[in-house]
N, C-alpha and C positions, 0 to 999 in steps of 0.2 A: 075193610081190609084192603090195603093198598096194593094196587096191581103193580108186576114187576115192570121195570123199565125197559122200553123196546130199544135194542141197540142196532144203528144204522152206520155201518162203516161205508166211506167212500174212498176209493184207492184213485188218486190222480186229481190235480188241481187245475186241469186246462178248461177248456169251454164247457165239455160235458160234465166233469166233476164239480167245478166250483158254482156252475150256474143251477145245478141240482141242488147243491147244499143251500144256497141262497134261497131258492124256491120253498125248499123244506124248511128253513130258518122262520118262514113267516107264518108257519102253521101255529095254531094255539097249542097242539099237542107238545110241540117242540120248545115253545116259549115257556110253558107250565112245567117242563122237565118230564114230561111222561115219555118222550122219545128223545133219545140222546144221539146225535150226530158226531161222528169222528171223520175229520178229513185226514187222510194220510198223504202227504206231498213233500218230497225232500226239499224243494227249492223254496226260497223265501218270498219270491215274487210270482206274480201272475204274468203271463204274456200275452198280450192281444196280437197275435200273430199277423192279421191282415194287414196291419201298420209298421210291421217291422222293417219294410223297405225304405221308409221314410228316414230311417236313422242314417242311411249310406248318404243320403243328400243333405242331410242336417235340416230337414224340415220340421222334423219332431224331435223332442229330448226323450231320453230313456223313462223318467218318470211318467212321462204321459201314457205309455203304452205297458208300462209294467210296475204296477203299484204293488206294494207288498200285501201279502195275505193278511197280516195283522191289521192293516189299514182296512182292508175290504171287509174282515169279518167282524170288526169292532161293532159291538152293539147286538151282534147275533148270538145264539147259544150254540154255535158251531165250535167244537173242540179241534184245533190244529195240532196235527201230529207231524213234526218235521223230519220224517223218516221214509224210507223206501221199503216198499214190499219185495219180499224174496220168494214168497210162496204162499199157497192158499189149501187148508184141507177143507175142501168143498163138503166132505161128509160131515164133519164134525164142527163147521162154521168157525173156523179158526183162520187167521190171518198171520204169518209169519214176518216179520220185519227184519232189515239187514242187522241192527242192533240187537238181534235175539230176542226182541219183546215180542209178546203175543197180544193179539186183540180178538176178543170174542165178539161174534156178532149174531144178529138174529136176520138182519137184511143187509146184503152187500151190494155195493155198485162198481163195477169195474170201468174205469175210464182213464186208464194209464197211458193211452195213446200208442203210438208206434215209434221204432227207432230208426236210424239210417240204415240201409243195405248197401253194402260193399260188394257188388259182384267181382267174380275172379278176372279182373282186367289188369293187366301188368302194370304196377307202378300208381294204380289209382288211389290205394289206401294211404300210401306214402305221399303223394303230392296233392291230392284232391281235397278241395274245401267244401264244407257243407253249409247250408243257410236256414237254420231251424231256431235258433236262440241267440240270446244276447251276446253269448260267448263267440258264436260263429260271426255276429257283426263286428265284434272288436278285432277278431283275427282278420277279417277281410280289410277293415280299416287300416291296421297296423300294417299289412302286407302291401296295400296300396300306398301308404304314406312311405314306406320304405322304399318302394319302386321310385316315387317321386322324388325322394332324396338322393337317389343315386344318378340323377341327371339324364336318366334315359329320355331319348327323344320320343319314344312311343310305347305304350302298355298294350300288351297283347292279352286279353281275358277270354277264357273259353267258359261258355255254361253248357253243361250236359242235360238235356230235358227240356222238350218244348211244351211243357204242360203251364199252368197259370204261374208257379213258382218260378219257372224259368224264363217266362216272357217278362212278367213283373220286374224280376231282377236284372234282366238284360236291359230294359228300358232305364231303370235307375242307375246302374253302372254306367250305360253309356253317356246319360247326364253328368254323373260324377266325376268321369274322366274328361270329358269334352273332347276337343278336338286332339287332344294327345291319345286318346284311346281308340283300340280297335276291339271291338266285341265280336266274338262268334258264338253263335246259338246253333247247337247240335241237337238234332231230332232223328230217332231212327225210323219214324213213320213218315208217311207221304205228306202230312200237314201238322201244324202247331195246334195246340188247343183242339184236340180232336173231339173231345165231348161238348165243344162249345157250339152255339149257333154259327151259321155261316158268316153273318154279319159281323159277328164279334171276332171272328179269325180274321177277316178282311181288315177290320179297323186296326187290330192289332199288329198285323204285318205293314200295313201302311206307317204306323209309328215306329216300329223296328228298322225298316228301310230309312225313314226320315232320319234317324238318328245312326245311319251307316253301320248298322249291325249287319253282319253276314250270316245268312240262314244256311244250313246243310241240312236238307231233308234227305229221308232215305239215307241215312249216314249212321253207321255204327262206330263207336269208340272202340279202339283195340288196345290202344298202349298210352301211357303217360309217362313222360320223362320230365327231369327239373325244367326244361326250357322247350319242351315241343310235346305234341300229342300227334298220334297216328290214329286216322279214322279210315273207314273203309267205304267207299263211294263208287258207283258205277264201276263195279267188279275190279275194283283196284284200290290199293292204300295211297294214302297222301299224308305226308309229315307236315304240319302247321306249326310254326314258331308260336309259343305262348310263353307268358310270364306267370299266369294264374290260372287254375282250373276249378270251376264250382260244380259239384255233383247234386243235381236235383231230380235225379231219374229212378228213385226207388226207395221205398221203406220197408220194414217188417216189424213182427210182433215182438215185444219184449221176450227175451229169452226165457224167462221164468212162466210166461204165459203159454208158451209151447208145452210146458210140462203138466199143464193143467190136465185133470182127468174128466173132460167134457167134450162135446161134439165140436168139430172145427171144420173150416172148409180147407180145401187143398193147399191155400195160401196161408193158413194159420189162423184165419179169423175165427172168432168164437160165433158159433150158431145160435141165434135167439129166436124166439116166437115174436109175433108181429107186436106183442106188449113189451118187447126188448127184455124179457126174461130168459134166462138161459134154458134150453129145452129139457134138460135132464134136472135143473135145479132152479126151479121157480122163485125160490127167495134170494136170487142172485140176478142182477141185471148188468146189462152191458151195453155201452153205447160209444158212439165216436168211430175213430180210424180201425179200432180192434174188433168191430162187431159186425156181423152180417145177418138180416133177417132171412129166415128160412121158413116156408118157401114165400117167395116174394117176385112178383113181376117188375116192380120198381127198383131202378138203380139208384141208390142213395149216395152222393158224392161225399168224399173225405175232406168236408169243409166246415169251417166255423159255423156257417149258416145252419148247415145239417145238425151239429153237434148241438147247437143253440136251441134249435126245435124239439130237439130229442130229450135234452135236459128237462124240459118243461112236462113232457110225456111222463118220463121216469118219476119226477116228483109226485104226480098225481097218481101214477099206478102203484108207486110204494104205499102213499096214503090210503088208496082203495084197498089193497091186498091186506094191510094191517086191519082195517075196517070190515074185513070179510066182505066186499065187494068185488064186482069183476073188473079187472083192469081194461083199459082201452088200446086198441091198436095204434101204432105210430105211422102216420102218412106224412112222408115229407112233402111241403109244399115248396116249391122252387120260386123264389120271388124275384128272380133275377140274377145278373152277373153284375161285379164290380171288379175293375183291373186297374191298377195304377200303370199309366203309360209314360212315367217319367216325371220330373221335377214340375209340379203345379199342373199335371195332366193326368187325366184318367178316361175310362169309360164306363159307363154306367149303361146297362140293358135290362130292360124290365117289359115284359108283355109286348114285345115288339117294338118297342121304342128305344133306340140308340141316342145316347148323348154322350160327346167326347168333349175333351179339351179342358179348360179352366174351371167351367160351370160343372162339369162332371166330377173334376177334382173337390170341388167345395160340396157337391151333394154326397159323394162317397164320404167325406170326412164326417158330415153331420149325421149321415146314417150309424156310422160307426160310434161317434159320440153317444148315441141313444143305446147303442149296445154294450158300452163299457159296464162292468160288473156292479157298480154302486151309484146311487144318485149323487152321493157326496164327491166321488171322483169324476163323475160327468159334468157336475157344475165347476169344478176345478179346472178341469180341461178345457171346457167352453169358455170360461172367463179368460183364459190364457190365450187361447186363439183368438178371441173377439179383441183382446188387447194389441195382439200382433197385427191384426188387420188394421185397427185404428191407428197405429204408429206407422204402418206402411203408407195408409191413406194420407196422413199428414205429412209424411216425407214427400209423397208425389207432389201434394200441393205447394210445399214449401220450393220443391224444385221447379214446379211451373211457374210460381211467382217470380223465382230468381231468375229464369231464363226470359219470362216477361220483362222484368226491370232492365236486363242487358240488352234485351232488344231495343227498348225505348232509348236507353243510352246511347245505342250504336246509331240509332235514327237521327238523335239530336247531334252527335259528333258530324255526321254525314252533313246535317243542315249548315253546320257551322263551318265546316270546310269549304262549302259551296259559297257562303257567304263572304269568305275571306278571299 
């Protein structure tokens, strides 16, 4: 007698969801059809967010960091459902989609991520831009292009939030605008990158100051207008002229996540056991930005690195639970920090060793190549990058040879003139 198929539903195709799906797809039970995996994701492409900044400066192309799910899932047994979830009946194991379709599951993985949070700051929702998606990049590039074509002598751009997103964005935008730009980085706390090592904060500050980025610490945004922002600093308001404002200072759970009947933190994150199973629903796993382990003394950052590690644990634990074995706890291992600090410049910090500049940029990109979702795409991107490096080296060699020839001709002309 055939055993019933075990249905595994994954909501969200970001780092947590996609990498869990890919890990599960390699198991024999999935390949044989005993376990059925459905990945629910409304977008048609995956987004490798750590490299999103490189699109601003043209160092990378869209296809390199945003391969399609169809491409990534080719050859696997993962069923892609291009829809968006709207609700979950946790008691009856049912997922409701926005198109009114219903998916029944035996095991569920929640990895839908978070959305932008717009606090009640006057004018912010009307004039603020965000930086979390390809659409955000396009809006920013269009806005900068429009300002360029207006013939403005200078472009003032404000970035709110001194976390890694804000710092990396400030460095890239400063390089994109060049001498014509003036970037203002606003942070309400005493220092940027609060949860990072001191050496990382110092190196980042040096890069920001070298790019003429103005740092506003202990400063709060109060109001945004079409051509200015008002900040509160040193017990007084200050009006600063700006052309664009980017908001990187907050996220929140998806609206429908807030409606789930399960235990959450005061901030709306789903509480899980150390195995990443919901406390009241062990057949449901949650990972990434929307989840928090309870109880836990370890602070897990909302980063791609953490989600990547959690995905592997979730895949192993689902396999263990289905086979009636005990799931393992998730222990986040911090391997280091990597930040882009501008065009062809980065910072790599790992186990007390800090590397900055061009070498760090190469190391950072190489590490991220190895983290791309499929070997096929890794190879494609690596070949493209290697080709660009070779072309750059050939161009440098040709330029060097040209200068050498010009120099020799100049010397010969000088000798002839002396002979005359």
